[in-house]
VOVEX-956015 format. One line per field, with one value per residue (C-alpha): residue number from 1; residue in one letter; z negated, x, y negated. Coordinates in steps of 0.02 Angstrom, whole numbers. Layout:
N
mardo = c(NUM,...)
koldo = c(A,...)
w = c(Z,...)
u = c(X,...)
v = c(Y,...)
This chain:
429
mardo = c(1,2,3,4,5,6,7,8,9,10,11,12,13,14,15,16,17,18,19,20,21,22,23,24,25,26,27,28,29,30,31,32,33,34,35,36,37,38,39,40,41,42,43,44,45,46,47,48,49,50,51,52,53,54,55,56,57,58,59,60,61,62,63,64,65,66,67,68,69,70,71,72,73,74,75,76,77,78,79,80,81,82,83,84,85,86,87,88,89,90,91,92,93,94,95,96,97,98,99,100,101,102,103,104,105,106,107,108,109,110,111,112,113,114,115,116,117,118,119,120,121,122,123,124,125,126,127,128,129,130,131,132,133,134,135,136,137,138,139,140,141,142,143,144,145,146,147,148,149,150,151,152,153,154,155,156,157,158,159,160,161,162,163,164,165,166,167,168,169,170,171,172,173,174,175,176,177,178,179,180,181,182,183,184,185,186,187,188,189,190,191,192,193,194,195,196,197,198,199,200,201,202,203,204,205,206,207,208,209,210,211,212,213,214,215,216,217,218,219,220,221,222,223,224,225,226,227,228,229,230,231,232,233,234,235,236,237,238,239,240,241,242,243,244,245,246,247,248,249,250,251,252,253,254,255,256,257,258,259,260,261,262,263,264,265,266,267,268,269,270,271,272,273,274,275,276,277,278,279,280,281,282,283,284,285,286,287,288,289,290,291,292,293,294,295,296,297,298,299,300,301,302,303,304,305,306,307,308,309,310,311,312,313,314,315,316,317,318,319,320,321,322,323,324,325,326,327,328,329,330,331,332,333,334,335,336,337,338,339,340,341,342,343,344,345,346,347,348,349,350,351,352,353,354,355,356,357,358,359,360,361,362,363,364,365,366,367,368,369,370,371,372,373,374,375,376,377,378,379,380,381,382,383,384,385,386,387,388,389,390,391,392,393,394,395,396,397,398,399,400,401,402,403,404,405,406,407,408,409,410,411,412,413,414,415,416,417,418,419,420,421,422,423,424,425,426,427,428,429)
koldo = c(M,S,A,P,R,P,G,L,F,C,R,D,C,L,T,E,S,A,G,K,E,G,A,R,R,C,P,A,C,G,S,P,R,L,L,A,H,A,E,R,D,D,L,A,I,A,H,V,D,C,D,A,F,Y,A,A,I,E,K,R,D,D,P,S,L,R,D,K,P,V,I,V,G,G,G,R,R,G,V,V,A,T,C,C,Y,V,A,R,T,F,G,V,R,S,A,M,P,M,F,K,A,L,D,L,C,P,D,A,V,V,V,R,P,R,M,D,L,Y,A,Q,V,G,Q,Q,V,R,Q,M,M,L,D,L,T,P,L,V,E,P,L,S,I,D,E,A,F,L,D,L,S,G,T,Q,L,L,H,R,A,P,P,A,L,A,L,A,R,F,A,Q,R,V,E,R,D,I,G,I,S,V,S,I,G,L,S,Y,C,K,F,L,A,K,I,A,S,D,L,D,K,P,R,G,F,A,V,I,G,R,A,E,A,R,G,F,L,A,P,R,P,L,G,H,L,W,G,V,G,A,V,T,E,K,R,L,A,A,E,G,F,H,T,L,G,D,I,Q,A,M,D,E,A,V,F,M,R,R,I,G,A,A,E,A,Q,R,L,W,R,L,A,N,G,R,D,D,R,P,V,S,P,D,R,E,T,K,S,V,S,S,E,T,T,F,D,T,D,V,A,D,P,H,A,L,A,G,A,L,F,E,L,C,E,K,T,S,A,R,L,K,A,Q,E,I,G,G,L,V,V,T,L,K,L,K,T,A,D,F,K,L,R,T,R,S,V,T,L,H,E,P,T,Q,L,A,S,R,L,F,E,A,A,R,A,L,L,M,K,E,A,D,G,A,R,F,R,L,I,G,V,G,A,S,A,L,H,A,A,Q,A,C,D,R,G,D,L,A,D,T,R,V,A,R,E,K,A,T,E,S,A,L,D,S,L,R,G,K,F,G,A,G,A,I,M,R,G,I,A,F,R,G,G,E,K)
w = c(-3501,-3680,-3742,-3847,-4030,-4122,-4277,-4192,-4125,-4109,-4224,-4100,-3933,-4008,-3884,-3931,-3910,-3894,-3992,-4152,-4325,-4334,-4177,-4204,-4056,-3958,-3783,-3712,-3793,-3892,-4059,-4215,-4300,-4272,-4380,-4389,-4512,-4499,-4593,-4509,-4433,-4591,-4705,-4721,-4887,-4865,-4972,-4878,-4960,-4883,-4888,-5003,-4966,-5029,-4967,-4798,-4773,-4819,-4694,-4561,-4584,-4594,-4473,-4550,-4700,-4596,-4647,-4816,-4990,-5036,-5209,-5234,-5411,-5533,-5610,-5708,-5853,-5743,-5673,-5499,-5417,-5277,-5175,-5003,-4970,-4945,-5123,-5187,-5129,-5263,-5397,-5401,-5443,-5468,-5644,-5681,-5771,-5644,-5735,-5724,-5540,-5498,-5595,-5488,-5326,-5343,-5156,-5155,-5083,-5215,-5148,-5254,-5234,-5118,-5188,-5085,-4925,-4988,-5028,-4852,-4772,-4890,-4832,-4650,-4686,-4784,-4636,-4523,-4648,-4640,-4452,-4483,-4615,-4734,-4873,-4929,-5115,-5151,-5288,-5272,-5147,-5041,-5063,-5051,-5034,-4875,-4838,-4651,-4663,-4515,-4416,-4282,-4154,-4186,-4158,-4036,-4140,-4303,-4459,-4447,-4271,-4314,-4461,-4352,-4232,-4380,-4439,-4265,-4261,-4430,-4369,-4203,-4261,-4438,-4432,-4585,-4607,-4709,-4776,-4772,-4876,-4811,-4909,-4968,-5130,-5198,-5320,-5185,-5055,-5178,-5209,-5022,-4978,-5084,-5003,-4843,-4870,-4778,-4622,-4690,-4655,-4766,-4776,-4919,-4878,-4987,-4953,-5016,-5155,-5308,-5246,-5207,-5379,-5482,-5500,-5525,-5695,-5802,-5767,-5595,-5680,-5695,-5875,-5934,-6006,-6111,-6272,-6193,-6098,-6260,-6348,-6206,-6204,-6389,-6341,-6211,-6056,-5950,-5771,-5687,-5656,-5844,-5850,-5697,-5782,-5922,-5915,-5916,-6074,-6166,-6115,-6177,-6345,-6364,-6320,-6402,-6317,-6223,-6070,-6070,-5939,-5822,-5838,-5805,-5650,-5578,-5609,-5506,-5366,-5412,-5400,-5360,-5377,-5223,-5132,-5200,-5099,-5248,-5365,-5467,-5480,-5664,-5652,-5543,-5621,-5595,-5715,-5717,-5832,-5860,-5837,-6008,-6147,-6127,-6265,-6174,-6147,-5982,-5910,-5965,-5885,-5722,-5715,-5762,-5618,-5491,-5564,-5553,-5368,-5340,-5434,-5337,-5172,-5222,-5276,-5112,-5011,-5099,-5087,-5275,-5423,-5611,-5753,-5889,-5885,-5989,-6036,-6073,-6165,-6227,-6358,-6363,-6487,-6368,-6464,-6349,-6361,-6256,-6262,-6159,-6119,-6028,-5897,-5862,-5690,-5599,-5501,-5374,-5373,-5434,-5510,-5618,-5670,-5721,-5815,-5922,-5945,-5984,-6127,-6200,-6173,-6265,-6421,-6413,-6365,-6547,-6525,-6498,-6358,-6225,-6105,-6003,-5952,-5854,-5807,-5756,-5702,-5753,-5762,-5573,-5457,-5268,-5186,-5149,-5337,-5370,-5383,-5338,-5459,-5520,-5561,-5707,-5604,-5453,-5432,-5365,-5183,-5177,-5262,-5141,-4991,-5056,-5087,-4921,-4832,-4928,-4894,-4710,-4706,-4800,-4682,-4535,-4603,-4742,-4927,-4980,-4857,-4974,-5161,-5268,-5376,-5533,-5509,-5508,-5654,-5762,-5782,-5838,-5787)
u = c(4085,4053,4116,4275,4242,4267,4338,4489,4646,4832,4947,5091,5013,4854,4745,4564,4516,4353,4429,4357,4419,4511,4614,4800,4879,4847,4791,4884,5057,5055,5086,5017,4991,4805,4684,4505,4373,4185,4190,4346,4267,4170,4322,4426,4523,4702,4855,5020,5178,5351,5431,5584,5607,5784,5855,5769,5854,6023,5999,5942,6100,6217,6167,6298,6181,6033,6034,6119,6041,6049,6024,6011,6062,6200,6342,6324,6241,6119,5955,5894,5812,5750,5808,5776,5665,5816,5872,5696,5703,5838,5722,5791,5661,5653,5694,5790,5957,6099,6195,6046,6016,6197,6189,6040,6117,6307,6331,6219,6286,6260,6233,6229,6066,6065,5914,5933,5926,5779,5684,5714,5652,5503,5459,5466,5345,5233,5224,5170,5032,4976,4966,4830,4730,4750,4684,4848,4876,5059,5094,5283,5420,5369,5182,5018,4830,4747,4565,4531,4344,4284,4445,4381,4346,4514,4612,4489,4503,4434,4544,4614,4679,4747,4841,4913,4978,5051,5143,5217,5271,5359,5456,5501,5545,5611,5674,5586,5422,5265,5125,4946,4793,4622,4462,4316,4401,4574,4580,4555,4661,4807,4783,4767,4933,5024,4941,5040,5211,5320,5246,5075,4899,4763,4579,4456,4276,4124,4043,4193,4254,4177,4219,4397,4421,4337,4486,4614,4699,4656,4826,4761,4662,4748,4789,4784,4954,5009,4929,4759,4763,4796,4653,4532,4588,4545,4369,4359,4402,4540,4493,4400,4260,4237,4203,4090,3982,3936,3813,3898,3815,3846,4029,4049,3971,4075,4242,4202,4344,4332,4405,4276,4162,4308,4372,4199,4174,4345,4319,4160,4247,4177,4297,4228,4390,4421,4586,4655,4789,4812,4868,5003,5179,5222,5411,5561,5713,5871,5971,6118,6181,6369,6472,6551,6490,6550,6587,6699,6601,6688,6651,6470,6459,6530,6398,6266,6314,6292,6120,6074,6119,6010,5865,5887,5882,5720,5642,5690,5623,5455,5461,5441,5545,5540,5524,5573,5739,5753,5911,5897,6030,6032,6161,6262,6137,5992,5924,5847,5878,5780,5809,5719,5735,5618,5700,5655,5591,5567,5716,5761,5947,6072,6182,6040,5982,6161,6186,6033,6063,6248,6206,6093,6226,6362,6253,6232,6410,6461,6572,6427,6448,6314,6263,6140,6117,5977,5905,5730,5629,5448,5316,5327,5293,5288,5455,5400,5393,5568,5736,5675,5790,5769,5874,5953,5990,6093,6177,6028,6043,6225,6185,6042,6152,6291,6175,6088,6255,6304,6135,6156,6328,6266,6119,6240,6382,6303,6265,6443,6531,6536,6570,6597,6752,6648,6601,6785,6831,6695,6604,6750,6745)
v = c(-5038,-5094,-5263,-5266,-5232,-5400,-5315,-5233,-5315,-5279,-5379,-5364,-5412,-5490,-5396,-5366,-5184,-5089,-4944,-4877,-4925,-4760,-4795,-4769,-4858,-5016,-4967,-5119,-5106,-4944,-5029,-4944,-5113,-5126,-5226,-5167,-5223,-5245,-5412,-5478,-5634,-5677,-5693,-5851,-5849,-5789,-5760,-5771,-5702,-5703,-5529,-5518,-5702,-5740,-5575,-5595,-5764,-5690,-5548,-5670,-5775,-5625,-5485,-5369,-5355,-5297,-5113,-5133,-5145,-5329,-5403,-5590,-5636,-5678,-5580,-5419,-5509,-5605,-5543,-5496,-5647,-5535,-5386,-5316,-5166,-5053,-5092,-5062,-4882,-4859,-4928,-5106,-5238,-5426,-5488,-5327,-5352,-5349,-5214,-5098,-5140,-5101,-4939,-4889,-4950,-4965,-4995,-5148,-5311,-5446,-5622,-5778,-5877,-6027,-6116,-6273,-6169,-6064,-6225,-6289,-6128,-6125,-6300,-6242,-6100,-6219,-6337,-6193,-6154,-6335,-6319,-6189,-6284,-6431,-6319,-6242,-6207,-6167,-6040,-6039,-6074,-5924,-5895,-5989,-5974,-6039,-6076,-6067,-6098,-6202,-6186,-6067,-6204,-6285,-6124,-6047,-5890,-5821,-5841,-5664,-5690,-5863,-5787,-5649,-5782,-5876,-5718,-5696,-5878,-5864,-5711,-5792,-5968,-5941,-5762,-5691,-5596,-5624,-5515,-5575,-5533,-5588,-5587,-5694,-5752,-5789,-5643,-5511,-5601,-5596,-5410,-5375,-5458,-5327,-5176,-5162,-5242,-5284,-5366,-5319,-5378,-5306,-5353,-5331,-5372,-5403,-5234,-5135,-5250,-5166,-4991,-5044,-5121,-4985,-4864,-5002,-5024,-5174,-5250,-5302,-5440,-5608,-5646,-5465,-5421,-5275,-5341,-5377,-5213,-5118,-5209,-5171,-4989,-4978,-5031,-4893,-4994,-4916,-4963,-5104,-4980,-4964,-5151,-5144,-5014,-5135,-5279,-5448,-5512,-5348,-5350,-5529,-5487,-5330,-5410,-5575,-5667,-5831,-5744,-5603,-5681,-5717,-5538,-5464,-5570,-5532,-5345,-5361,-5456,-5626,-5772,-5945,-6042,-6150,-6160,-6323,-6414,-6532,-6394,-6477,-6410,-6420,-6422,-6383,-6300,-6198,-6090,-5971,-5833,-5830,-5672,-5706,-5820,-6000,-6126,-6251,-6413,-6453,-6281,-6297,-6469,-6403,-6267,-6394,-6508,-6369,-6331,-6515,-6513,-6358,-6436,-6597,-6503,-6418,-6583,-6665,-6519,-6537,-6728,-6752,-6810,-6791,-6915,-6789,-6694,-6535,-6441,-6255,-6157,-5977,-5931,-5771,-5700,-5740,-5890,-6019,-6206,-6332,-6519,-6652,-6836,-6956,-7067,-7248,-7195,-7028,-6963,-6832,-6875,-6745,-6880,-6945,-6772,-6733,-6896,-6861,-6674,-6697,-6816,-6682,-6549,-6644,-6647,-6458,-6410,-6388,-6235,-6115,-5991,-5990,-5851,-5956,-6137,-6217,-6386,-6436,-6588,-6612,-6750,-6748,-6895,-6920,-6959,-7138,-7174,-7108,-7198,-7370,-7462,-7640,-7793,-7701,-7546,-7592,-7422,-7328,-7383,-7327,-7160,-7126,-7165,-7052,-6905,-6929,-6919,-6762,-6681,-6717,-6636,-6483,-6467,-6468,-6362,-6259,-6281,-6236,-6350,-6499,-6491,-6643,-6653,-6661,-6479,-6429,-6541,-6468,-6632,-6739,-6921)
């Protein structure tokens, strides 16, 4: 009897199999979810992406939504934050205007975002990633790069098998699913994670990389938007294979852009960027689009306070705080206003975010009607450096205790269980 083939295992029962790469069913459990790849045990760079993250959490918490099209987002004038895969079959996509999404899928169940809860669940998934390797580079609340190099002895399994176990653990303990891309570099791992969604696991090895990339459009390259793609097309480049066919130095001279070398190397599957656990989050923010334009300062302040609480929850979940508070407003004619203020110390408290943002708002609430309001925190610091107070600031201990108590109650009874009166009064004191 031949030894089990090391490149083939079942993602459901995790059984190694001696079957060929073309096998369709696991001989142990009958599952079709087999993973076979000749380079499987030589690859250690992964991209993990939670599937329809916000919508998945809503379906987890409300089983009646399981088979329904679900859209997470604002009112008809807002945008789709995310949607489930059922809604996607109707053509609904993230960042699509809500009115268009509802025209495509009128039977969709629309759920308001619960960012504080999503941040908490994202932190749970992040901790499970850190159980695999300390080399975790977050990209957003629901996705990250991982480098599992050198972890085989720790997990008693190659990276691919450890990642499959991780995916099972996320489904079992958290109740959502993830898709995984595995390769030798970040660029290809990110592409791979999109190939088999949802509950996917795709592998791109070194031997196949150039051939895999060759027919892909230029938009697959990071940093290539519509303008750059049009400029490259004018030079005769339409696919990554067109770039591969040209010598690196010749391509750089012909394109003449600072990014030319990076584009050529990515098109050829070359990406030397390490997975960096110290990748800095630039800012944390929340915003909302009103169903009708709002001019009333008290109504604007009420909405602003709720956004400050959401931003605060996200800061606390990531164990960071911000020194700079930024107010974002969009007028009825789509003109954007942003105003910022630097605090005397970084904060993660909703009350302090609101105090600073409200002062900015009152200067802008001049009778103009606004369709959108948002608040953000930047110049981020570790939680230990936040809200320490001093002899001139004796309120901070009381504010921290109050918010801690409220956070504890919300964690026990749900995000909507406790609302402060200020949200109902529209910010009046």
